[in-house]
N, C-alpha and C positions, 0 to 999 in steps of 0.2 A: 503494498499499498504506501511504498516510499516512504515511510515515517520510521523511526529509529526504535525498533522492539524494547521494551522495558525487560529487566532479569526476569529470568525463569525461578529463578528458587520462589519458593513459599512465604519464606520471610519478607523478603524485597517485596514482590507481588501486594501482598497484604498492606504492606505501610503505606504505599501510596498514596491510598485514598483516605488515610487517617490522619496526614499533617500535609499543612501547608509547607511547611519549612522543608524546603527540597532544592537539590541543584535543579540545574536547568542544562538539559541537553539538546543541542541544536539538531534539527534534519528537515526535509523536505517534505511537503504535504502539498494535497490542493488548499489548504486554508489563504483566504485572501481577504485582506482589511480594505474596505471602498473608504475613501477619503475625499473622494470629488462631490462637484455642486449639483453633476448633471445638467444635461443639456436643456433647454426650454423643448416644452411639449411633451408629450406622452408617444409621440411617435419612436422618440427614442429609446424607450423600453426596454424593448427588447434588447438593447445595447450593453445594455445598464446592469442586467439580471444577472447575468453569468460572469463569474469574476476571471481576470486576466490571468492565468497561472504563469503567463512567464516573466509579473511581475511579484510573485507572490513571496512574502515575507517568510523567514525560518520559521518553521512551524517547533514550537516547544512541549518538548514532553518533561513527562513529570519521573524524579527520582527521589526515593526516599532517604533522607538522614540516616546514617549509621545510628542504632541508640544503643545503650549498654547491655552486656550479657545478663540473660536472665528474663529480661524488661520485653512486657506483652503490646507498649504502648509508649509512643511518644514523648509522654509527657516526663520531664527531667526536674524541673525545677521544686522550689519550694512555692513560691505564688501562682498562680497562670497569668502572667501578665505581659504584654506585649515587649520589654526588655528579656523576659526568658525566653518565649518561641520566637520573636522577632514578626515585624509586621509582614502580611504577604507581598513580595513583591510586585511593581506594578506592570513589571514588562511583561511577567509569568501569565498575569491575569487579565492583560489589556482586552484580550478578544471574548473574555467572556465565558469562554468554553474552551475543552481542553480533548483533544481526539489521543486515545489509547488503542493501539492494538497489541492484542496479549497474546503471548508466544504460545507455540504450538504444543500442546499437553498439559496446558494451565486446568483445563478439567476434560472429563472423557468424553462429552455431550451427549451421554446416556439420555437425559431428558427430552432430548428432540430428536432420537435415535440417529446420530451422528451425521444429520442430511443438513445441510444450509440451503438448499432450496425450498424447502416445505411440502414437496410435491413426492417424496419418493413414498414408498408401500407402506410405512408407517402411517403415511400421515393421509392416507385414503377412508373413506367411507366402511365402518366395521374395526376399524383400531382404535385404541385411547385416547390416541392425538385427533385421528377424524374426527372424532363423535364429541371429543372437548367440546363443551356448549360456551359460544362466545354471548355471554348474558347482555341484556342494555345494551345494545348497537343503537349507534344514533345515526340519525341521517342531518348530515350540513347542508342548509341551504341557504346559498349564497345571497347577501342583497348589497349594493352597491354597485358603485363604476369608476374608471379613472385610477384606480389602485387605491381607495378607499374603502374596505369589507367589512363587513357584519353578518356574524351568522346566528343563524337560529336552528336551535339544535331540538331534533323531534326523534324521540325514544323508539325504537322499533322491538317487535318481540327479539327471544332468544332465537338462536340459530345454531347448527351444528358448524365446527371450524371447517369440514370442508365443505358445506354449503355455501359458508360466506367466500371462500376462495373461489369457486366457481360463479359468485354473481361478483365476485372484486376483477375475474379475468374478462366476462361477459362485459362488464363496465370500460374496462381498460381498451377492451377490442373494439369499443363503439366510441370512447374517444380518440384514442390515436392510433387503433390498426393493428394494433398486437396484443397480444396476452402478457407475452414478457420480452425482455431485450436480450437480444442475442451476445451486449455487449454492454460492460456499467464504468467502462473509462470515463476519466474525468470531462471529456468532449462530449461523450453520451449523456452524460447528465448535466450538462449546461445546458446542452440544448433542449432536454426536457425541463428544465426550468422556467425556458423560454416560453417552450410551450404551453406550461401552467399559468405563470402569470397574464398571459395572452388570452387563455381560454377561461380563467377565474372571472365569474360575474354570475347576475341573475339567471342568465340564458342557457348556462351550461346547468348539465343533468346534475342532481346531488350526489357527491358521492355519501358512502356509508363507511364511518368509522367504531371499529370495539374497543372503546377507551375505558380506562380506569376499571377492568375486571379485578379484582382481587384474586392471585395465585401466581405460583411460579413454575417453570419449566428445571429449576435445577434439581429437584427432587433430594434435597438435604445436602448433594455433595457441597463439600469444603470447597473448591475448585481456587483452591492459593489463598483462599480468603478473601475471594471476589464474588461469592456466591450473591446476589443483590436482594436474597429472601433472608440474608444474616450476616447483614455487615457488620463488623465488631465498632462500632462510632459511639462518643460520647451522648447521642442522644439517650442511648440504653441505660442512662444514667436516673431518666425520666420511672425507671423500675420501681424505684425504691418508694413513689409514693403511688404507685399503681396496684390497684385493688387486691388481683392477684400476683403482685409482684414477688410473694417470698414462695413462689410454687416450682417446680423445676420443668414448666413446659417453655419453650422457646418465646421469647417476650415481644408481643408486638403492638404498636398503637395503628388502628387503621387509620390510613391518609398519613401516615408520619413515617413510619420504619418498614411499612409492610409493603410487599413487592406488590406491584400491578401487574396485568398482563395487558398488550395494546395489538389489535388486530385494523392492519391499514388496506387501504388500496386506493389506487393511483388519485391523485387529486385533492386524498382525505389531508386535513392539518390539523396541524395545533398551533393554534393563536397565539402571539404575542402576550409573553407573560413572564412574572419571576416566583419562583417556587414561594410557597406556604410559609411563611416567617420567615424567606429570605433564606431561606436553606439551600445546601449544596443537594445536587442532584445526580444520580448515574444512571445512563438507559444503554441497556445492553441489547442492541439485537441478535436476536435468534436468529432468524432463518429469512429468506425473500428478498424481495427486492431492496433497495438504496432508501434511506432518509435522506433527507436536503434539511442543510439544518442552515440559518439566519441567526447570527447573535448580536448583539448591540453594544457599542462599547461602552463598559461600565462608567469612563469619563462621559458619557453622552445620554447618560441613563434619565438625568433632569431633564434636559431637552427632547427627549423622544417621549416622557410623558406630557411635558406642554404642546409637544404638536398633536397626540393622542388625543387631547383633552380638546384642543381647539376643532377638530374633526370629529368628536364623538362628544357635543357639549350636555346632551341630552342625558347620558349615561354619564357622565365625569356628575352632572347635577344631582343625580340622583345616588351616589354613591362614589366617593373619592377613591376607594380601591376599584373601579370596575374593570381594568384590566385585569385583574383576577380573574373575573367571570369567562377568560378563554374565549370571548366571541368576536375578538376585533381585531383587524389586520392591516397595516399599512404596505405596500409596497416596496421594491428594493428603489423604484424610481422617484418614489415620494422622499425616503429616507435622504436619497441623495441630493435632492432640489431642497432641503433643509438643511444641507451639508452635518447632517447625522452620520456617525461612521460606524460600520456592521463588519463581518467576516462572515463569509460562507464557509463550509464544512461538510462534504459526502460521508455516511455510515454506513458501510455496507454487512453483509452479514459476519457476525465475529467481532464488528469494532465496539468500545465502549466512549460511549460520550458523557465529558462531566461538565456539568453547570455549574458555574461560582456564583459567590453569595449577590442575591439584586442582581445578577447578569438577566436582562430581557431575552427571551429566544422564541422563536418561532421557526414552522417549516410546513415540509409535506414529505408524503409518501410518494416514492415512482410507482408502486405498485406494491400487491400483495407479498405482506411481510407480517412478522409477530416478534415483537419487541418487550422487556418487562424492563418496568424502572423501579425506584426508590427514592427516599430522600435521606442524607445523611450530615454530621455535622463533626466540625472539629473544633477546638479551643479557640482559634482566632475568630471563628464565624459567630461569637455572642455578639458583638456590638452591630453586627449586622442583623442580629436577632431584635435585638434591642429596639433598633430603628424599626424595625417593620411593621408594616399598617394591615391590618385584618378587615379582612370584607364582614360584614355584619348582615349582610343581605338575606342570608339562608342560614338554620341551625348548624351547618354540616362544617363550618370554615375551623381551620386546624389552627389552634391557638394554644401556644405554650406562655405559661408565666416564667418569665426568662428572670427575674428577681429568686425565684425559688431555685429556676435552673444554675444559675450561677452561684449560689448556694451548696448546690451537691458536689459542683464541678471543682468547688475551691476546698470540701471536705473530703473529696476523693484526693486531689492533690497532695493533700496536707498528709494523709494517711500512706499512700503511695510512698511521699517522701519520707515520713517517721521509717515506712518497711525498707528503702534502701540504704538509711543509716545503720539499720541491724543488719543487713545483708540478706534479707529476705526476698522471695521473687514478689515480682508483683502480680498482681491480678487484673482482669480485664473489667472495662465498666461496665460489663452485667453479671458477671458474680459478685462486684462489689455490690450493684446497688441489689442485687439479688438478698444479701446479706443483711443489708441496711434493711429492706423489706421485710424481714426477718425481725429484726429488732427490734422496728415498729410495732408490727402482729403481736409481736411477745406484750409490748409496753400497754397495749392498746387494750390488752386482756386481763393485766394485771388492775389498769384502770376503770374496765368495766365490770369488776369485780366489788372496787369501793362505791363506784357511783355513776348510773347510767342514765346519768341527767343529759348527755350529750348524744344519747344512741337515739338518730332519726327513726332506727326500724321499730322504736317500742311504740310510735305514734301509731292509735290507729284511729278505724274512720269514725268510730262510737266516739270515743276519747280523747280527747286533745293533751297538751300539755305544755306547762308552764317551762319557757327558757328562756336563757339568759341570752338578750339580742347584743350584737354589737355594730358600730358603726362602718359602712364599707368603704374602705381606704385603700384604693389599689397599689399594686408592692412600688408599681415605679416612683409614687411620688413621696414615700417612707424611706424606701433603701434600694440602692440599683448595686451596689458591690463594686469590685474592683475594675473589672470589665469592661462596665460603664462608661458613658463618659463620666466626670465628676461633678454632680452637682451640689447644690447648699441643703444641709440636710436639717428637716422641720424642727423648728424649734422647741423649746420645753414646753412653754404654753401652749401649740399646736398638739403635740403630741397628748398632754393633758385634755385636752379636749375629745378627745377619740375615747379614751377611757370615760372619761364623766358625763358622756349622753349616752354608755350604756342603762338597758331598762330590761324589765320584765314584761313578753307577751308570751299569749297562748297561740300554739301551734297547731291548727289542726289539717288531717290527711283528710281533702272532699274529693270530689270525682274531676277527670280532666276538663270536662265541659265548664267546671266553674271557671278555669281560668281563662278569664278575655282582656283583651287592652283594658289598661284602668284598675286592673284587680288588685288593694297590695297585698303582699305578700312576705312570706321570709324563706330566705334561700339559705340551705347547710351547705358551705362550702368550705373546701380545706384554706386553710390560714396556716402563719408561724408568727413566733415574735420574735425574729431576726434573726441574723446569720448563726448557722450551728443548733438552730432549736429545732424540733422533730415537727412535722406536720400535724395539726391535730383539723377537724371538723368543728364551727362554731355558725353560729344564725345570725343574719344580716337581715334588714328591712330592705325591701325594694317593691316593685312596679312594674306589671307587666305591659308591655308597648307591643308587642306582637305576637302573633301565634302562628305559627307556620310549621306544617308536618309532626305536627303533637309535640314541638317546641317551643316553650315560653321565652319572648326576650325580657329580658329582666333589666329594668334601669335602676339605679341607685340616686337618693338625692345628693346633689353639690358634687356629682362626676360628671364627666364628657360620655358624649353619648357611644365614643369608640371604646367605652370600657363598659359595656354592657356585655350580656352572657347569657348566652343561651342554656336553659334546663329541659329536661324532658317533660311534661304534663303527668306522665304516669310514672316517674321516678321517685325517689327516695329524699332527693335534694330540695324537693319544692311543696311547700304549704303554704294555704291558706293563712293570713293575719287575722289571727280572733281579738286581736285590741290588746290594751295595756292589760297588765295581772299581778298579784301580787307575788312577791319570792315564794318560793315555798319553804318550808318547814324542812332543815338538817344539814348537812355537810355544806349545800350551797350557800346557802344563807350567810356560814361563817366567813366563806370566802367572800363574798360581798363585802361584809361588815370588814375585814381585812383590806379592801381595796380602798376603803374608804378613810383608811387610819392616818395614812402618811403617804409620802412618793416614791418609799421604798416599796411598798403592798402595793402599786399599779405598777411598777416598771415591767412589769411580763405584758404588760397591754399596752404599753405605749407605742410598741410599732407594730403593733397586728395587724396586717395587710391578709389579702387572699393574694 
């Protein structure tokens, strides 16, 4: 593929997706950075789409740094800071994406029957692969013209993979005259790119894309640490607070670190977007026709967003994070006219694409193919995660409590540094989080045996429970930690106000139909008392502002709308606010009285946040 191959050893291969702090190896590839402003008029569009390979700049591959013997992670400093790790090199990240061509033998490809074409006997009807259901395929209906497009998604019934491939082949033959390409060299792919942009529009027959189907074709193989479904990334620290984090099963957060399968056909697109929470992503093309990628230069990110807002003003006015809807596309000719830099890359079967934090990317499939993708993180991602916006238009948007995440990350690094001094081998993020989850469960069981006041599951339909309610204060406003930008900590008076406004209210479990816009509610949410503390669940007052797909959007007084949260109306975290109530007699009254006796007694609640 005209790229420098990465080392074939398991250790070297696995480390690449775990750290930004790498060396740089230059090679040649089809990567090309567009920096021209373009010529006036849409007549020049075809000439602008395909990169000029004769002027391609060096393609930077990634090589992991050497780490201490016995270490399973790249963390080596006492505190995770930019000084310890070094900031990511702008030159290495300037394209927004990186293409990696793994060496032969990095895994046996048994999950795809060692067939990179997706057309062999093992992919035919009556086989496991051929009969695999493509759940929820979507028809992508395009509106717009002149390089400015909007997609309307129509969900279709599930179909077997072999039937989807037949539809893809028939569609491609109707559109460009052939089911498959005899050649997939660079020039052929650039010609397809010209055809794609020339035909894209409302008059084109709508393609179908089998996107976001949870599953994996790696079948549990280690794949030298590059199994997309089991990447060992610091995102696995979230296991420490997961409900089943102490169990032995492989930990997955749907939509975050769980793998998704994608079944493409000619002209099916992935619109311009960044990953949820500005995470990194890895996309492996298992088999089939290539994918054609475009990536916006990170330095032009804000200008690209401004350009998108100007062309899609209506969508931008209703949601500031409208590009996360993955429905809007601007052609390369529009980008060139605006002077926005971008790079192009061709991903063939067996290639891996890595997208960097906050990098906008989009593209299309050149024919039937099967890909697998997921998100991952490295410690240097944290500032990008803190700065990420969240779309609140639907309840399934990925949201990570960055304040809590940085606390877990520092705790992990502190314990691993102590292990280094003792000569004890380090453990992985997953194993550390699993032990942390077990400690949390053990502590919770001890606490429940003494007092079950905070156990939401004890509240029944027939009888409510008097609970202590706290004022909701988002973590970003009270504590950000060393990984985020330094901001002034809240004054003593402001922290004291959080504690003084605590009161007691009646929590009622009611039917889901009761939760309508404007309903006062109590939300049972995880929170902690600051760095190093354990996560506990407390009650907070809120108001339902919207109900969608069995989820209620809860707003909290004196907080911006972006800090709203979605909770399931039939879950254990949402209750009807039954009004003020007298504190119950027992140990909880003693706790309340202690809180009122002096500043020391309320110190644990000063930094309370979710």
